[in-house]
C-alpha positions in Angstrom: 43.4 12.6 6.3 43.1 9.8 5.1 39.2 8.5 5.2 38.5 6.0 7.4 35.3 2.9 7.0 33.1 2.9 10.5 32.8 -0.3 12.1 28.8 -1.4 11.3 27.6 -2.5 14.4 24.8 -5.1 14.0 21.4 -4.8 15.9 21.3 -6.3 19.1 18.5 -8.6 19.7 15.3 -6.1 21.4 16.5 -3.6 18.6 15.5 -6.3 15.6 12.4 -7.6 17.6 11.4 -3.2 17.7 11.9 -3.3 14.0 10.1 -6.5 12.9 7.8 -5.8 15.3 6.8 -2.0 15.3 4.8 -2.0 12.2 2.5 -4.7 12.6 -0.1 -2.8 14.8 -0.5 0.3 12.5 -0.2 -2.2 9.3 -3.1 -3.6 11.1 -5.0 -1.0 11.1 -4.7 0.5 8.2 -5.5 -2.9 6.6 -8.7 -2.6 8.7 -9.0 1.4 7.5 -9.3 0.2 4.0 -10.9 -2.5 4.3 -14.0 -0.9 5.2 -13.8 1.7 3.0 -14.0 -1.4 0.1 -16.7 -2.7 2.3 -18.5 0.7 2.4 -18.1 1.2 -1.2 -19.2 -2.2 -2.4 -21.8 -3.6 0.0 -23.3 -0.3 1.7 -23.2 1.9 -1.4 -24.0 -0.6 -3.8 -22.5 -0.4 -7.4 -25.3 1.6 -8.9 -24.4 5.1 -7.0 -20.2 4.4 -7.5 -19.3 7.6 -9.3 -16.0 7.8 -10.9 -14.1 9.4 -7.1 -15.8 6.6 -6.0 -14.2 4.0 -8.1 -10.7 5.5 -7.9 -11.2 5.7 -3.7 -12.1 2.1 -4.0 -9.1 1.4 -6.2 -6.9 3.2 -3.7 -8.1 1.4 -0.8 -7.5 -2.2 -2.8 -3.9 -1.3 -3.1 -3.1 0.4 0.4 -4.8 -3.2 1.9 -2.1 -4.9 -0.3 0.5 -2.8 0.9 -0.7 -2.8 4.6 -1.4 -6.9 4.2 2.6 -6.7 3.0 3.5 -4.1 5.9 2.0 -7.1 8.4 3.6 -9.8 7.6 6.9 -7.9 7.1 9.3 -10.1 8.6 7.6 -13.0 8.5 7.7 -13.7 4.9 11.5 -13.7 4.5 13.3 -16.9 4.3 14.6 -18.4 7.5 17.9 -18.1 8.2 18.2 -14.4 7.3 21.1 -12.2 8.9 20.0 -9.7 11.9 16.0 -10.7 11.5 13.8 -11.8 14.3 10.6 -13.4 13.3 11.2 -14.8 10.2 9.2 -18.2 8.8 9.2 -17.5 4.9 10.5 -19.2 2.6 12.9 -17.6 -1.0 9.2 -17.7 -2.8 6.9 -15.8 -0.4 9.8 -13.2 0.5 9.4 -12.7 -3.7 6.0 -12.5 -3.6 5.5 -10.0 -0.2 8.3 -7.9 -2.7 6.4 -8.0 -5.4 3.2 -6.8 -3.7 4.5 -4.5 -2.0 6.7 -2.8 -4.4 3.5 -2.7 -7.1 1.2 -1.0 -4.5 4.2 1.1 -3.2 3.9 2.6 -6.9 0.2 2.0 -7.4 -1.0 4.5 -4.7 0.6 7.3 -5.1 -0.5 7.4 -8.7 -4.3 6.9 -7.4 -3.7 9.7 -4.5 -1.9 12.0 -7.5 -5.3 11.2 -9.5 -7.9 12.9 -7.3 -5.9 16.3 -7.6 -6.5 15.8 -11.1 -10.3 14.8 -10.9 -10.8 17.6 -9.1 -9.4 20.2 -11.7 -11.8 18.6 -14.2 -14.3 18.2 -12.7 -14.8 21.8 -11.7 -13.7 22.8 -15.5 -16.6 20.6 -16.5 -19.2 21.7 -13.7 -19.1 18.3 -12.4 -21.0 16.5 -15.7 -19.2 13.0 -15.5 -19.6 12.3 -19.4 -17.5 15.1 -20.3 -14.1 13.5 -18.5 -15.4 9.8 -18.5 -12.8 8.7 -20.9 -9.4 9.6 -18.9 -10.7 7.2 -15.6 -9.6 4.1 -17.9 -6.0 6.0 -18.4 -6.4 6.7 -14.4 -6.4 3.0 -14.0 -3.3 1.8 -16.6 
């Protein structure tokens, strides 16, 4: 039996609109939530009370904020004339910038998330004496 390629059916306009705009409310909610975390840690709590845990949360919130912003932009940053895309309004530079920021935040956020587990392990091992494991923070932020 010969393996014949399947025909590709391009999405219709309703599907393209659904793809372009369905993530925006959730991205906006995520953006505002991470902005609230940043505000709470920097303004409400003050810089003096920030522990290593709070600094990791703050860094993860910055990454999530950038990721959410890129998801909210969605197809708006794509170059005008892109096939099978609705709501395109950008150019090649906006698309490249959004892609770079999205890829950076998409990679960085899971590393911060994993660092919480490492921090929990090291904290318990050292009886929560931050001065014993403060050395590892600079390596987490790399």
